[in-house]
Every structure is written in C-alpha cells, then in structure tokens.
C-alpha positions in Angstrom: -34.7 -6.9 36.4 -36.0 -9.4 39.0 -39.1 -8.4 41.3 -38.0 -7.2 44.7 -40.1 -9.3 46.9 -40.1 -6.5 49.6 -42.2 -4.3 47.4 -45.0 -7.0 47.2 -47.3 -7.2 50.2 -47.8 -11.0 50.7 -51.1 -10.4 52.4 -52.5 -9.8 48.9 -51.8 -13.2 47.8 -54.5 -15.3 50.0 -57.0 -12.3 48.4 -55.8 -13.5 44.9 -56.4 -17.0 46.0 -59.8 -16.5 47.2 -60.9 -14.6 44.0 -59.7 -17.5 41.9 -61.9 -20.1 44.1 -64.8 -18.2 44.4 -65.1 -16.5 41.1 -66.9 -13.4 42.6 -65.5 -10.6 44.7 -68.4 -10.9 47.0 -68.0 -14.6 47.6 -64.1 -14.0 48.3 -64.9 -11.4 50.5 -67.3 -13.5 52.6 -64.6 -16.3 52.5 -62.1 -14.1 54.1 -64.1 -12.2 56.3 -63.3 -8.7 54.5 -65.7 -6.1 53.0 -66.0 -6.2 49.1 -64.4 -2.4 48.8 -61.3 -3.9 50.7 -61.2 -6.9 48.4 -61.6 -4.6 45.4 -58.8 -2.4 46.9 -56.6 -5.3 47.4 -57.0 -6.7 43.7 -56.2 -3.2 42.4 -53.0 -3.0 44.3 -52.3 -6.6 42.9 -53.0 -5.8 39.6 -50.5 -2.7 39.8 -47.8 -4.8 41.4 -47.9 -7.6 38.9 -48.7 -5.6 35.8 -51.7 -7.6 34.7 -55.5 -7.2 34.9 -55.8 -10.8 36.5 -59.4 -10.8 36.2 -62.2 -9.6 33.5 -65.7 -8.9 34.9 -68.4 -11.0 33.1 -72.0 -11.9 33.6 -70.6 -15.4 35.0 -68.2 -13.6 37.6 -64.5 -12.9 37.7 -62.9 -14.4 34.7 -59.2 -15.2 35.5 -56.6 -13.9 32.8 -54.3 -16.6 31.4 -51.4 -15.1 33.5 -53.9 -15.2 36.6 -54.2 -19.1 35.8 -50.4 -19.4 35.5 -50.0 -17.8 38.9 -52.8 -19.8 40.6 -51.1 -23.1 39.4 -47.9 -22.2 40.8 -49.2 -20.3 44.0 -52.1 -22.4 45.4 -50.1 -25.3 46.3 -47.7 -23.0 48.3 -50.5 -21.5 50.0 -51.8 -24.7 51.0 -48.5 -25.9 52.1 -47.9 -22.8 54.2 -51.6 -23.2 55.8 -50.5 -26.8 56.6 -47.2 -25.7 58.1 -48.8 -23.0 60.2 -52.1 -24.7 61.2 -52.1 -28.5 61.5 -55.8 -28.5 61.7 -55.6 -27.5 57.9 -54.0 -31.1 57.0 -55.6 -33.4 54.8 -58.0 -35.7 56.7 -59.5 -38.4 54.4 -62.4 -39.5 56.7 -63.8 -36.0 56.5 -62.6 -34.5 53.4 -64.7 -33.4 50.6 -61.9 -33.0 48.1 -62.4 -33.4 44.4 -59.7 -34.9 42.6 -59.5 -34.4 38.9 -58.0 -36.9 36.4 -57.2 -36.4 32.8 -57.7 -39.5 30.9 -60.4 -41.5 28.7 -62.9 -44.2 29.1 -60.2 -46.8 29.5 -59.5 -45.3 33.0 -63.2 -45.3 33.7 -63.8 -48.7 32.9 -60.5 -50.6 34.0 -59.1 -48.2 37.1 -61.9 -46.1 38.5 -64.2 -49.0 40.0 -61.4 -50.6 42.2 -59.9 -47.0 42.9 -63.4 -45.8 44.4 -63.9 -49.0 46.2 -60.4 -48.4 47.9 -61.1 -44.8 48.4 -64.5 -45.1 50.1 -62.8 -47.4 52.7 -60.8 -44.3 54.3 -62.8 -41.2 52.6 -66.5 -41.5 52.1 -67.0 -37.9 50.6 -64.1 -37.4 48.1 -64.9 -37.0 44.7 -63.1 -38.4 41.4 -63.8 -36.3 38.4 -62.7 -37.8 35.0 -61.8 -35.1 32.3 -61.4 -36.3 28.7 -57.5 -35.9 28.2 -56.6 -33.5 25.2 -53.4 -32.2 23.6 -53.3 -29.6 26.5 -53.1 -31.9 29.1 -49.6 -31.3 30.1 -50.5 -27.6 30.4 -53.6 -28.5 32.4 -51.3 -30.4 34.9 -48.6 -27.6 35.4 -51.2 -25.1 36.0 -53.2 -27.3 38.5 -56.4 -27.6 36.5 -56.1 -31.1 37.0 -54.5 -33.5 39.7 -53.2 -36.4 37.6 -53.6 -37.5 33.8 -53.3 -41.4 33.2 -52.2 -41.9 29.6 -50.4 -44.5 27.5 -48.1 -41.5 26.2 -45.7 -39.8 28.7 -44.4 -36.4 27.2 -41.0 -35.4 27.5 -41.7 -32.7 29.9 -39.1 -31.3 32.5 -42.4 -29.7 34.2 -43.9 -33.1 35.0 -43.4 -36.3 37.0 -44.3 -39.6 35.4 -44.5 -43.3 36.9 -45.6 -46.5 35.1 -49.3 -47.0 36.8 -49.7 -50.4 35.0 -48.6 -52.4 32.0 -51.2 -53.8 29.3 -51.1 -56.4 26.7 -53.2 -56.5 23.5 -56.1 -59.0 23.0 -58.6 -59.6 20.2 -62.1 -59.5 21.2 -65.0 -61.2 19.1 -68.6 -62.3 20.1 -68.7 -65.9 21.3 -71.0 -66.9 18.4 -68.5 -65.5 15.9 -68.8 -67.5 12.6 -64.9 -67.8 12.0 -63.1 -67.0 15.2 -63.6 -69.8 18.0 -61.1 -69.5 20.7 -58.1 -68.6 18.4 -57.3 -65.9 16.1 -54.6 -66.3 13.4 -52.9 -63.8 11.6 -54.9 -64.4 8.4 -58.2 -64.5 10.4 -57.2 -61.2 11.7 -56.7 -59.5 8.5 -59.7 -61.1 6.8 -62.0 -60.0 9.6 -63.7 -56.5 9.8 -62.6 -54.3 12.6 -64.2 -51.6 14.7 -61.3 -49.0 15.6 -60.7 -45.8 17.1 -59.6 -42.6 15.8 -55.9 -42.6 14.9 -54.1 -40.4 17.5 -50.9 -38.3 16.5 -48.6 -40.5 18.5 -48.3 -44.1 17.7 -48.7 -47.0 20.0 -47.2 -50.4 19.5 -50.1 -51.9 17.7 -49.8 -48.8 15.4 -46.2 -49.9 14.5 -47.1 -53.4 13.8 -50.2 -52.4 11.5 -48.1 -50.0 9.6 -45.8 -53.0 8.4 -46.1 -54.6 5.3 -48.8 -57.4 5.1 -50.7 -56.0 8.5 -53.2 -53.9 7.0 -56.6 -54.6 8.5 -60.1 -54.0 7.1 -61.9 -51.2 9.0 -65.9 -51.7 9.4 -66.5 -49.0 11.6 -64.7 -46.3 13.7 -65.9 -45.4 17.0 -65.1 -42.7 19.8 -64.5 -44.7 23.0 -63.4 -48.3 24.3 -66.9 -49.0 25.5 -68.1 -48.6 21.9 -65.5 -51.0 20.6 -66.8 -53.8 23.1 -70.7 -53.3 22.6 -70.1 -53.3 18.6 -68.1 -56.4 18.9 -70.9 -58.0 20.9 -73.6 -57.5 18.7 -72.0 -57.9 15.5 -69.2 -59.8 13.6 -66.7 -57.3 13.8 -63.5 -57.9 15.8 -61.4 -55.2 17.8 -58.1 -55.0 19.4 -58.2 -53.8 23.0 -56.3 -53.8 26.3 -56.2 -57.3 27.8 -57.4 -56.1 31.0 -60.2 -54.2 29.7 -61.4 -57.5 27.5 -61.2 -59.7 30.7 -63.1 -57.5 33.1 -66.1 -56.9 30.6 -66.0 -60.1 28.2 -68.1 -62.4 30.0 -71.0 -59.6 30.7 -70.9 -58.7 27.1 -70.9 -62.3 25.7 -67.4 -61.8 24.0 -64.4 -64.1 23.6 -60.9 -62.9 24.7 -58.2 -64.0 22.1 -54.5 -63.5 22.2 -53.1 -61.0 19.5 -51.7 -63.0 16.7 -48.1 -61.7 17.1 -45.8 -60.8 19.7 -46.1 -57.1 20.9 -44.2 -55.5 23.6 -46.2 -54.8 27.1 -47.7 -51.2 26.9 -47.1 -49.1 29.7 -49.7 -46.8 31.1 -48.2 -43.9 32.8 -49.6 -41.5 35.9 -48.5 -38.1 35.0 -48.5 -35.1 37.6 -46.9 -32.0 38.3 -44.0 -31.4 40.9 -45.8 -28.6 42.6 -48.3 -31.1 43.8 -45.7 -33.3 45.8 -46.2 -31.5 49.0 -49.9 -31.7 49.1 -50.7 -34.5 51.5 -54.1 -35.0 49.8 -52.2 -35.5 46.3 -49.7 -37.9 47.9 -52.8 -39.8 49.5 -54.6 -39.9 46.2 -51.7 -41.0 44.1 -50.7 -43.8 46.3 -54.2 -45.3 46.4 -54.3 -44.9 42.8 -51.3 -47.0 42.3 -52.4 -49.7 44.9 -55.8 -49.9 43.1 -54.3 -51.4 40.3 -51.6 -53.7 41.9 -54.3 -55.6 44.1 
C-alpha cells in the first residue's frame, strides 16, 4: 500500500534536512529557530511516520541510518528546488557562494583537469571549494544518494539512475626520462616489450590498453607497481623504467620532470573520460553551473 501523503506533515521534512546537515539536534534547532524539545518531538513524529529510527545518537552526534541517507539524497535537492522557487533570494549566486563541490575521481583529475577548472571558477566564484574524493566501487551509489556531486572516470557504468557525458578523450603515450639509454624520441614495439615498466594496479574493468596487453606477444615486463599517476611520472623521471599514461598528462608535466613523450607503438582507440552525475541534481542551478564550467575547462 502506498503511503498517503495526507498523513505526512511536510513541515517535518525541513527538520529532517536540518538534522542531516547539522549532525546535532541543538545545531539543527538553531538553524531553524526552534527549541531542542520541538526538534526532538518532530523527529519522533517523522520516525513514526517512516517506520525507521533515521538517526542513532553517538558521541560524534546524530549518525544517520542507511534509510536516512537514501532519503536525504532524494529529498535534499527537491527541498532546495522548492526554496529556490519560493524565494528567489536563495538562488545560487557564484560571486558570493561558498558551495563545496565534491568530485569522485583520482589523481588524473587532480593533475589534468583541476588546475584549469579552478582558474576558470575563480573568475566568477572566489569562495567555492572543489573537494576531490578517491573514487571506489561505490561511486554510483554515492552519486545517487547525493554524497558527491559528480564523478569523473574512464568507466561509465550502465546505470539508469545516472546521467553521463563524455568530458574529454585521451590517447595513450609512453614516457621515459630524456636521458634514457635506449629510447631516443621513438619507442618501437620491441623496445616497449624489452623495457621495464612502472604500472598501476589492475582494475576489475579493462581499458583499451589492457585489451592490447592481453593479446599474444604484448606481455610487458613490470618493474614496479604504484598507486597513482603522479608516481608513474616521478618513477620514470628518476629511473630507466617507462610507463604508459594518458597523453594530456604526459604533455602537461613532461618538461618539468625531464621526460620525453613518445607515441604508443600501436594503434589504440581514443579513450573517453566520462562525467557522471545523478538526475536529481539537474534542477540545482549550482550543479548546472559547475558542470558547465567543468566541461568548458577541458575544451579551451
């Protein structure tokens, strides 16, 4: 049986949102201009209506249950949209906003995209913050529940609850130090296979490079495995190991690190890098503004 909305006091929803944001009943009460007993009473009514405790009291504050997180992800944007509709003063204003945008990605985003993005954002919004959080297998769920604003990844999961758009396309390049004893402006397939490589850990889903390296006659010699793109570059800079990296990354940092950027010794399709987000964010003017600038920052 569907819940009868007439039985729900919609005035309780801003209370729920305030507790989620504040993490404490006293702070939520201050935010809403209510007394703490009134906040507690409202929470009890909401718990009864939804059949879930919603929050567990801990030493760190009110810890939301999984159901509360799910509700918040679905309701927070609708509440924000209602505020914007009813009060134009609450619309997003970049020049004065202190909004924090959370991006799920890795250090490729930090190295290649973030510098240009911040330079662009600062022209309009001097106080917004971009927070990069390491993407994991639960990234789609974090987008759906609004724990993050967008994700940037080479993988775009088939998920009806997410939107996706190609942010940019990458090609593969080989990097080696300029004084490399063998590689001098060119890397043949034989040189590629004979060299020692520094690599990243294998992921569950394969990229075009993985498909090539799994073909007969393409097994490379691994000399080191590191955790991030930064370490690939610095390891090559200080040793005779080589690495296969995105071409934009290589060209952006090769000169500073004393590296040469060489074409990959085989034809590899361009690799799309995707921008992912939840449809619940589509009506948020701040989200629209952020995604527009993110896309523009890689196309200039």
